[in-house]
VOLO-778834 format. One record per atom (N, C-alpha, C): residue in three letters; x, y, z. Coordinates in steps of 0.1 Angstrom, whole numbers, plus 5000, padded with zeros to 4 digits. Last residue first. Layout:
REM VOLO-778834
alaXYZ
...
//
This chain:
REM VOLO-778834
ser119146990848
ser117746930858
ser117047060859
lys119446800812
lys119446970820
lys117946950834
phe121646660793
phe120246650804
phe120246790808
arg122346680764
arg122646760775
arg121946760783
trp121146550741
trp121446490755
trp122146550760
asp118546590723
asp119646690729
asp119646570741
met116946450706
met118046410706
met119246550712
met113346300710
met114246420717
met116246380710
leu111746130702
leu112746080694
leu113746250699
met109846160727
met110745980728
met111746020711
thr108946380725
thr109846400730
thr110646230731
gln107146360699
gln108546440696
gln109546400708
ile105546170708
ile106546130700
ile107446220701
ser104046360725
ser104546230732
ser105846200723
glu103146600707
glu104046610721
glu105146480721
asp103646480674
asp102746480684
asp103846510694
asp104346490644
asp104046650658
asp103846640668
ile104046250638
ile105146270639
ile105646410645
asn101046200631
asn101346150648
asn102946270647
glu101146210601
glu099846250610
glu100346260623
arg103046060590
arg102546160590
arg101646270599
thr103845820620
thr103345840607
thr103246000601
leu105345550634
leu105645700633
leu104945690619
leu104545340666
leu104245360647
leu104045510647
val106845260687
val105845270683
val105845350665
pro108144950706
pro107745060698
pro106745100691
lys107944830744
lys106944860726
lys107844980719
val110644700759
val109944830756
val109244850743
tyr111044430783
tyr110344460771
tyr109944590767
arg113444300799
arg112344430800
arg112444440784
tyr114744030820
tyr114444110806
tyr113544200809
pro115444000845
pro116843990838
pro116244020825
pro115144270870
pro114344150858
pro115644110850
val116944280895
val116344290887
val115844220880
gln118144290930
gln117444250918
gln116844300908
asp121044500944
asp119144450940
asp119044390926
gly123344540943
gly123544370947
gly121844340949
arg124244790929
arg123644780948
arg123644620952
ser124544720907
ser125544800914
ser125544730927
gln121544680899
gln122644570900
gln123844590905
ala120744970899
ala120644820904
ala121244690911
met122645060876
met122645100889
met122145010902
val121744900856
val123244900859
val122944940877
ser119245020855
ser119744850855
ser120544840864
ser118945250851
ser118245230865
ser118745060865
val120645240826
val121145300841
val120545270854
ala118245110814
ala119245030812
ala120245110821
met116245310812
met115845190822
met117545120825
ile117045490795
ile116745530813
ile116945380822
gly117145370772
gly118745420778
gly117945460793
met114645310767
met115445210770
met116845240779
ala113645520762
ala113045510772
ala113845370779
arg114945590740
arg114845700749
arg114445610762
met114145430721
met115545400724
met115745500740
asn112145280715
asn112145350718
asn113245400729
gln112345190672
gln111945190687
gln112545280697
ala109245270653
ala110745340655
ala111245260671
ile108245210620
ile108045160636
ile109445180641
leu107445450597
leu108045420604
leu107845340618
ser105345480567
ser105645480580
ser106645410584
asp105645540541
asp104145570546
asp104345590560
val108145790525
val107545630529
val107145640537
ala107645960511
ala108745870500
ala108345760511
gly106246170525
gly105546080516
gly106346010511
gln108146380542
gln107646410526
gln106746330520
arg108246250562
arg107546410563
arg106746430546
leu109846100561
leu108246040559
leu107546160563
leu111746180551
leu111246110542
leu109846090548
tyr112646280577
tyr112446350568
tyr111446340556
leu113246000589
leu112146090593
leu111846250587
leu115445950575
leu114145880573
leu113145990580
asp116946170582
asp117046170566
asp115246060566
leu117346070609
leu116946190605
leu116446230591
asn115545730613
asn116845860615
asn116545980609
his114745440630
his114345560620
his116145600625
asp112845120621
asp114045210632
asp113745360623
cys111344990595
cys111944960607
cys112945100609
gly108745110573
gly110145080577
gly110445050588
val106445050544
val106345080558
val108444990565
ile106045210511
ile106845140523
ile106745170533
gln103845130486
gln104045180497
gln105345110503
ile103645150449
ile103945060463
ile103845160478
gln102245340434
gln101745180435
gln101945140446
his103145600433
his101745570430
his101245430435
ala106245510431
ala105645520439
ala104345550442
thr107345380406
thr106645320417
thr105845350428
gly109945430393
gly108345510391
gly107345430397
thr111645310396
thr110845220389
thr109345350383
thr113345540415
thr113845510399
thr113045360391
arg111945490435
arg111945620428
arg111945560413
val111445270446
val110945290439
val110545440432
ala114945260452
ala114445210440
ala112845200439
ala114645440471
ala114945470457
ala114845430447
ile113345300487
ile112645490484
ile113345400474
ala114645140498
ala113345060495
ala112545180481
gly117145170507
gly117245110494
gly116245090486
arg115845300532
arg116445410520
arg116945320510
thr115745050542
thr114045160539
thr114845240528
ala117844920547
ala117344860536
ala116244950530
thr118845120563
thr119145050548
thr118445040538
thr117245020584
thr117045190579
thr118045160566
thr115544740581
thr116644800589
thr116444910577
leu113444620570
leu113844590585
leu114844640592
ser110344740554
ser111844690554
ser112344690568
phe108044610532
phe108444650549
phe110044580549
ile106144750505
ile107444700510
ile107444720521
ala103244670483
ala103944720496
ala105344690495
ser102344600458
ser101444670465
ser102444760474
leu102944420430
leu103744480440
leu103344570448
his102844350405
his101544390410
his102144380428
pro105044280391
pro104244400386
pro103144440392
his108344150401
his106044120409
his105644280403
ala110244200391
ala109844080390
ala108044070395
lys110344470396
lys109844420384
lys109844300379
ile110744480426
ile109644530418
ile109344470400
ala113444290424
ala111944260427
ala110844310424
lys114944500414
lys114744330407
lys113344320415
glu115144710431
glu114444720418
glu114144600412
ala115544550456
ala114344600454
ala113644640442
ala118144550451
ala117844410453
ala116344480454
leu119244800448
leu119344690432
leu118544590438
glu118744910473
glu118144920458
glu118244860449
ala121244720485
ala119544730489
ala118644790478
gln123344820474
gln123044600470
gln121244700478
gly123445060482
gly123245030466
gly122744900464
phe124045030510
phe122545100504
phe122245040488
ser124544690513
ser124744840516
ser123544890508
phe123044400535
phe123344490526
phe123544640526
pro122244120557
pro122644230554
pro122944320538
gly119444010537
gly120744070540
gly121444020548
lys117143840512
lys117943820524
lys119144010523
ile113643890506
ile115443900503
ile115843910511
lys110743730502
lys111643800514
lys113543760507
glu107943770483
glu109543730481
glu109843840496
val105443820488
val105743760473
val107043690478
val102843770508
val104543810512
val104943720496
ser099443890511
ser100943800508
ser102243820507
ile096343940524
ile097844000517
ile099243890518
gln094643800532
gln094243860515
gln095443930509
pro094243770556
pro094843650553
pro094643680532
glu095243890586
glu095243970571
glu095743890560
glu095743790605
glu094543890602
glu094543940590
arg097143540605
arg096343560611
arg095043630608
asn099043640580
asn098643520581
asn097043540591
leu100043860593
leu099243870583
leu098543780583
thr101443800618
thr100043880620
thr099343860609
ala103643610607
ala102343560615
ala100943660618
glu104543880592
glu104243750591
glu103243630592
phe105944040615
phe105044050605
phe104043940595
ala107143790630
ala105943840635
ala105143920626
ser109243770613
ser108443600615
ser107043680619
ser110443990609
ser110043910599
ser109043810603
arg111244010640
arg110644090627
arg109544030616
asp113243750637
asp112243810648
asp110743890637
gly114743860620
gly114243750615
gly113143710623
asn115744120629
asn115844060616
asn114544000615
arg117344030658
arg115944130655
arg115444070641
ser119143820653
ser117443770657
ser116243890653
ser120343740623
ser120043840631
ser118743780637
leu120843560601
leu122143560614
leu121643660626
pro119443640578
pro118843510592
pro119743470604
asp117643940577
asp119243840577
asp118943730587
phe115844090551
phe115843950560
phe117443920561
gly115544290534
gly116744320546
gly116644220552
leu112344330529
leu113344360523
leu114144370535
ile109344170515
ile110044180525
ile111444210526
leu107144270493
leu107844250496
leu108344230511
val103244180489
val104144260501
val105944180498
glu099944270478
glu101344170475
glu102444270483
gly096844270489
gly097544300479
gly098844210484
arg094044360510
arg094544310501
arg095244390491
arg093344600530
arg093144440531
arg093544340523
asn094044830520
asn092644780524
asn092644680522
leu096544900524
leu096544800516
leu095244790514
ile096345070551
ile096745120537
ile096745050528
asp095844870568
asp095144950570
asp095245020551
gly097644680564
gly096444640564
gly096044750560
met100044770574
met099644730559
met098344710556
arg099344810601
arg099544890592
arg099144880577
arg099544520608
arg098344610610
arg098544730602
ala101944510606
ala101444410594
ala100044450597
ala103544680621
ala103844660607
ala102344650597
leu102544590644
leu102344750643
leu102544700628
lys103844300645
lys102244340642
lys102244500640
gly106444360644
gly105844320638
gly104544320631
thr106744540668
thr107144590654
thr106844490645
glu105744330689
glu104844390685
glu105644530674
glu108144120685
glu106344090681
glu105644190684
val110044290694
val110044240682
val108744190677
asp110544520719
asp109744410716
asp109344440699
asn113944650726
asn112944690719
asn111844550714
leu115044540759
leu115244480745
leu113844580741
val117544460784
val116044600782
val115744580762
phe119144210804
phe118344280793
phe117144390793
ser121944160825
ser120244150823
ser120044270807
leu124044030848
leu123844050832
leu122544090827
arg124543970873
arg124844110869
arg124744130853
lys123543730875
lys123343810885
lys123643950884
glu122243690836
glu122843590852
glu122843710862
pro121143560810
pro120743670822
pro121343600833
lys122643380786
lys121643400792
lys121943460807
leu123843470755
leu124043490766
leu122743440775
ser123643580729
ser122843410731
ser123143410746
val121643880730
val122643820725
val122943690732
pro118544130720
pro119744010728
pro120643930720
thr118644430708
thr119044340707
thr119244270716
gly118144710734
gly118044660719
gly117644570715
val121244650754
val120144710754
val119244670734
ile122044460785
ile122344450768
ile120744530764
val124344560808
val122844550802
val122844590792
val126644450834
val126144480821
val124944490817
ser128944540860
ser127144540857
ser127044540840
met131844440866
met131044520863
met129544480860
gly133844260872
gly132944270884
gly131844400878
ser134944090856
ser136044220861
ser135544310870
asp133243940843
asp133843880850
asp134843960864
leu131744110831
leu131044040839
leu132043990854
ser133844150807
ser133244230818
ser132244210829
arg134243900795
arg135343970809
arg134844060812
gln131443920786
gln131743770799
gln133243850806
ile131844020769
ile131044070780
ile130843960791
val134043930753
val134244040760
val133144090774
thr132543680745
thr133443690751
thr134043800757
asn130243770725
asn129843710741
asn131043700750
leu130043950707
leu130644000717
leu130943950730
ala129443760685
ala130743850689
ala131243890695
phe126243750684
phe127743600689
phe128843660696
pro124943930676
pro124443830684
pro125443740691
asn126044210670
asn126244100660
asn125444040675
ser126344450678
ser125644450663
ser126044290662
pro124544540710
pro125544430701
pro125144480687
ser124844790732
ser123644760722
ser124744690710
leu125644840766
leu125844750750
leu124644750743
ile126944920790
ile125044960786
ile125944940767
leu128944840820
leu128344840808
leu127244850798
gly129744970851
gly128844960844
gly129444950828
met132245120861
met131145070871
met130144930865
asn135445040850
asn134045140854
asn133145060858
gly138245000846
gly137345010860
gly136145080862
ser139345050823
ser139045160831
ser138945190844
arg139544810813
arg140644860817
arg140244950828
ile136344820805
ile137344710815
ile138444750820
ala136645000789
ala135445010794
ala136044870807
arg138044860764
arg138444990774
arg137945020786
glu136444690762
glu137644620767
glu138444740775
ala134944850749
ala134444710760
ala135744710768
leu136144950724
leu135445030733
leu135344900747
val137044670711
val138044750717
val137344880727
ile134244600708
ile134844530712
ile136144610719
gln133044820689
gln132544760700
gln133544700707
gln134944740666
gln135144880670
gln134344880688
glu134244490658
glu135244500665
glu135644640666
val131744560649
val131944480657
val133544460667
asp130044730633
asp131644760633
asp131644660644
gly127344790630
gly127744660625
gly129244660624
glu127345150615
glu126744990620
glu127344920616
glu130245310621
glu128745310609
glu128145130619
thr131545390644
thr131245530629
thr129745450615
pro130645330676
pro131245270662
pro130845390651
gly130545490704
gly130445380695
gly130545380681
asn130545610741
asn131245590725
asn131045490717
trp130245780765
trp129645780754
trp130345780741
tyr130345780802
tyr131045750786
tyr130445700777
ile128645910826
ile128745830811
ile130145910800
gly128845940864
gly129045970848
gly128745900837
val126145980884
val126945910878
val127145970865
lys123346090900
lys124946100898
lys126146040901
glu120645970892
glu121545870899
glu123145950902
lys120246190874
lys119646190884
lys120446080892
ala122146160854
ala121946270858
ala121346280874
ala121045950841
ala122445930851
ala123045990859
ala118845960830
ala118845900843
ala120245930851
glu119946170807
glu118646200820
glu118946130833
asn121745990797
asn122146090801
asn121246170814
val119945800780
val121345760790
val121245910806
gly118245970767
gly117845900779
gly118445870789
thr120246070749
thr119446130756
thr118346060767
his121045820741
his122345890744
his121346020753
glu119145740727
glu119045650736
glu120145700744
thr119045940707
thr117745940713
thr117845840730
val121445830692
val121245950702
val120345970710
trp120645610681
trp120945620692
trp121445690700
met118745740658
met118245680669
met118645620681
ser120845880645
ser119645980653
ser118845900665
glu124345820643
glu122745760640
glu121645820653
ser126645820659
ser125745940650
ser124445880645
ala127245600668
ala127445710679
ala126345810671
gln125345270664
gln126245330661
gln126145500667
gly124345080688
gly125345040674
gly126445090667
pro126845270719
pro125645190705
pro125845160699
ile128045170748
ile128445170736
ile127145160730
val129145300772
val127745330770
val128145320756
ser130245340809
ser130245290796
ser128945280792
ile129845470841
ile129045360831
ile129345410815
ile131745560869
ile131545610853
ile130745500848
met132145740895
met131645630895
met131345650879
//
């Protein structure tokens, strides 16, 4: 029995931690895993090709982290029609749960709350904030942004969002957009970046404009380079999805659905605030583990 797992991007460390959780759970369930994903984030076409391969191979289940909330609906439905159990991981699609379709999702409300409360702490409850990487077509980014702004309005009324820059965009575009905003808002205190690309662009823009002493950066998600930059102080903190826990839950859901057992239609996993102070804590390092070769 084989479960196909299609992450958002095969090589990003965030997704490799999911691979660790998937393989850990699969070893205990005594099922095989076929892991493959796009070489670039957002490559919907490659995700569709990989899902079609899983259908043709007769795999028992599909664990998918969709790059788009709508574009994969047809292939997801074909997977279900073929008899596969499907679990959507990380961010939702527009389809509703059904008998063999369930969701294991990042708690985006908690992401926004963690970011807003961190802003309150590091800005001493007062300042101007830029939101970078807002994508109105992405439920993940839109919900993060909304939860962040709602928490600021409720808990930190003296911190204002002065601009919200739409994405998605490349690293270079993110850097240029952030530079322009920094120049337009000379009293800017912090940047809340909604994606890893936006965080990289924000860091580069702060360096280029010489405003590192003035502007703090709180980013979403993680990768090896961002964890390094967190340790170096180039970014204040990162709100990290617990992809390892999601991978474990996803495999357990596929197995339960394949047995005909009922599983919760939605399960939400809380993200974790990463800082220079807690990055080496045992619980954090366990969550970030990238050795996917599970050892029993």
